[in-house]
C-alpha positions as CSV (number, residue, x, y, z in Angstrom):
1,M,66.1,147.9,-133.2
2,S,62.5,148.1,-134.5
3,P,60.5,144.9,-134.4
4,T,60.2,142.7,-137.4
5,L,56.8,142.0,-138.9
6,N,56.6,138.7,-137.1
7,E,57.1,140.4,-133.8
8,R,54.1,142.7,-134.2
9,K,50.5,141.9,-133.2
10,I,47.8,142.1,-135.9
11,V,45.2,144.9,-135.6
12,L,41.7,143.6,-136.0
13,A,39.5,146.4,-137.3
14,S,36.3,145.0,-135.9
15,Q,34.1,144.9,-132.8
16,S,32.7,141.5,-133.5
17,P,33.1,139.1,-130.5
18,R,32.8,136.2,-132.9
19,R,35.8,137.3,-134.9
20,R,37.8,137.9,-131.8
21,E,37.0,134.5,-130.5
22,L,37.9,132.8,-133.8
23,L,41.3,134.6,-133.9
24,R,42.1,133.7,-130.3
25,D,41.1,130.0,-130.9
26,A,43.5,130.0,-133.9
27,G,46.3,131.3,-131.8
28,I,46.6,134.6,-133.6
29,E,47.8,137.5,-131.4
30,F,46.0,140.7,-132.1
31,E,44.5,143.8,-130.6
32,T,41.1,145.2,-131.5
33,V,40.4,148.6,-132.8
34,P,36.9,149.6,-133.8
35,P,36.8,150.7,-137.5
36,R,35.8,154.3,-138.1
37,Y,33.7,153.5,-141.1
38,D,29.9,153.6,-141.7
39,E,29.0,150.5,-143.7
40,P,26.9,151.1,-146.8
41,D,23.4,149.5,-147.0
42,P,24.0,146.2,-148.8
43,A,20.4,146.3,-150.1
44,S,21.2,149.4,-152.2
45,W,24.7,148.3,-153.3
46,P,24.9,148.7,-157.1
47,S,27.2,145.8,-157.7
48,D,27.5,142.1,-156.7
49,P,28.0,140.7,-153.1
50,I,31.7,139.9,-153.6
51,C,32.5,143.4,-154.6
52,Y,30.5,144.7,-151.6
53,V,32.3,142.6,-148.9
54,E,35.8,143.2,-150.4
55,T,35.1,147.0,-150.7
56,V,33.9,147.2,-147.1
57,S,36.6,145.0,-145.6
58,I,39.5,147.1,-147.0
59,A,37.6,150.3,-146.1
60,K,37.4,149.1,-142.5
61,A,41.1,148.3,-142.4
62,R,42.1,151.6,-143.9
63,S,39.9,153.5,-141.5
64,V,42.3,152.7,-138.6
65,A,45.6,152.8,-140.6
66,E,46.5,156.4,-139.7
67,D,46.8,155.4,-136.0
68,H,48.6,152.2,-136.7
69,P,50.9,152.8,-139.7
70,D,53.5,150.2,-138.7
71,R,51.0,147.3,-138.2
72,V,49.2,144.8,-140.3
73,I,45.5,145.6,-140.1
74,L,42.8,143.0,-140.7
75,G,39.4,144.1,-141.9
76,A,36.4,141.8,-142.6
77,D,32.8,142.0,-143.6
78,T,30.2,139.3,-144.0
79,V,26.9,139.2,-145.9
80,V,24.3,136.5,-146.8
81,A,23.4,136.5,-150.4
82,L,20.5,134.8,-152.2
83,E,21.6,135.1,-155.8
84,N,22.6,138.8,-155.9
85,R,20.2,139.9,-153.1
86,M,22.2,140.7,-150.0
87,F,21.2,140.5,-146.4
88,G,23.3,142.2,-143.8
89,K,22.8,142.7,-140.1
90,P,19.1,143.3,-139.1
91,M,18.2,146.7,-137.8
92,D,15.6,145.3,-135.3
93,E,13.5,142.2,-134.6
94,T,11.0,143.1,-137.3
95,D,13.8,143.3,-139.9
96,A,15.2,140.0,-138.6
97,R,11.8,138.4,-139.2
98,R,11.8,139.8,-142.7
99,I,15.3,138.5,-143.5
100,L,14.7,135.0,-142.1
101,C,11.4,134.6,-143.9
102,G,13.3,135.5,-147.1
103,L,15.9,132.8,-146.4
104,F,13.6,129.9,-145.3
105,G,13.9,126.9,-147.6
106,T,16.8,128.3,-149.6
107,T,20.3,127.4,-150.4
108,H,22.2,130.7,-150.0
109,R,25.8,132.0,-149.8
110,V,27.6,133.4,-146.8
111,I,30.3,135.6,-148.2
112,T,33.1,137.2,-146.1
113,G,35.6,139.7,-147.5
114,V,39.0,139.7,-145.8
115,A,41.5,142.5,-146.2
116,L,45.1,142.8,-144.9
117,H,46.6,146.3,-145.1
118,E,50.1,147.3,-144.1
119,P,50.3,151.1,-144.4
120,A,54.0,151.5,-143.9
121,G,54.8,149.1,-146.8
122,G,51.9,150.1,-148.9
123,R,50.9,146.5,-149.2
124,Q,47.4,145.0,-149.1
125,I,45.6,141.8,-150.0
126,I,41.9,141.5,-150.5
127,R,40.2,138.2,-150.8
128,H,36.9,136.5,-150.0
129,A,35.5,133.2,-148.9
130,T,32.1,131.7,-149.8
131,T,30.1,129.0,-147.9
132,R,26.9,127.6,-149.3
133,C,24.2,127.0,-146.6
134,R,20.8,125.5,-146.6
135,M,18.1,126.8,-144.3
136,R,15.0,124.8,-143.6
137,P,11.7,126.5,-142.9
138,M,10.8,127.4,-139.3
139,S,7.3,127.0,-138.0
140,P,5.7,130.3,-136.8
141,A,6.3,129.1,-133.2
142,E,10.0,128.3,-133.9
143,L,10.5,131.7,-135.5
144,D,8.9,133.5,-132.6
145,E,11.0,131.7,-130.1
146,Y,14.2,132.2,-132.1
147,L,13.5,136.0,-132.4
148,R,12.7,136.3,-128.7
149,G,16.1,134.6,-127.9
150,G,18.0,137.5,-129.6
151,A,20.5,135.3,-131.4
152,W,19.8,137.3,-134.6
153,E,21.3,140.5,-133.2
154,G,24.4,141.7,-135.0
155,K,24.6,138.8,-137.4
156,A,24.4,138.9,-141.2
157,G,21.4,137.0,-142.4
158,A,19.9,137.3,-138.8
159,Y,21.2,133.9,-137.7
160,G,24.3,132.6,-136.0
161,I,25.1,129.0,-136.9
162,Q,27.2,128.7,-133.7
163,D,24.1,129.5,-131.6
164,E,20.6,128.1,-132.2
165,G,21.0,128.7,-135.9
166,D,22.5,125.2,-136.3
167,E,19.1,123.8,-135.7
168,F,17.9,125.4,-138.9
169,V,21.0,125.8,-141.1
170,T,23.2,123.1,-142.7
171,I,26.5,123.9,-144.4
172,V,26.4,122.5,-147.9
173,E,29.9,123.4,-148.9
174,G,32.7,125.6,-147.5
175,S,34.1,126.9,-144.2
176,F,32.2,126.7,-140.9
177,S,34.2,129.6,-139.4
178,N,33.2,131.8,-142.4
179,V,29.6,131.4,-141.4
180,V,30.5,132.3,-137.8
181,G,32.1,135.5,-139.1
182,L,35.7,135.0,-140.3
183,P,37.2,132.3,-142.6
184,I,40.1,131.5,-140.4
185,E,41.8,129.2,-142.9
186,L,41.9,132.0,-145.4
187,V,43.1,134.5,-142.8
188,V,46.1,132.3,-141.9
189,E,47.0,131.8,-145.5
190,M,46.9,135.6,-146.1
191,L,49.0,136.3,-143.1
192,A,51.6,133.9,-144.4
193,D,51.9,136.1,-147.5
194,F,53.0,138.9,-145.2
195,G,55.6,136.6,-143.6
196,V,53.5,136.2,-140.4
197,R,53.7,132.5,-139.5
198,P,53.2,130.4,-136.4
199,G,55.8,130.6,-133.6
200,R,56.5,134.4,-133.6
201,G,54.4,137.4,-132.5
202,G,51.8,137.5,-135.2
203,L,50.8,133.9,-134.7
204,A,51.2,132.3,-131.3
205,G,52.9,128.9,-131.5
């Protein structure tokens, strides 16, 4: 007999260690498969940030669907947006400095697109979560020290609130886990729409 949906693990189409940790902490059983998708540059995206993260999240999920047709695949993407100007992951330390200098003293949005894709059933759900954050200015010495520490690497907006970023960033409204990289409350809600609930395979009880 083939397994029911609840008896399958989720496929996380991401290499992010923060997303893996958030899923584990929530008791969600999954395996990780790197997405085969080159993310477009958010700075040149022709539409708004919500469209960007939702488009990229489902593209990541679909990119691994051929190899996992009977699974539920989770894709996600996060950007930091100041009005409609988007900041993704910095390319290097110089780019991280540019991004942080653009965010100093602002209230901005951290937006994560979340997509669930079930190839066999032809089902998908695409949603997003938004958290409003306030970043205080850093002194030149604080900025230099932060950049030397490398906490900016691989993080949208060049900061990680779970690292030293919490010294400079305050959540004004919304999900903390969203700022870390995955709005876990939204993920659990979306999985429930697929019939995956705590206590069986997809979610550990």
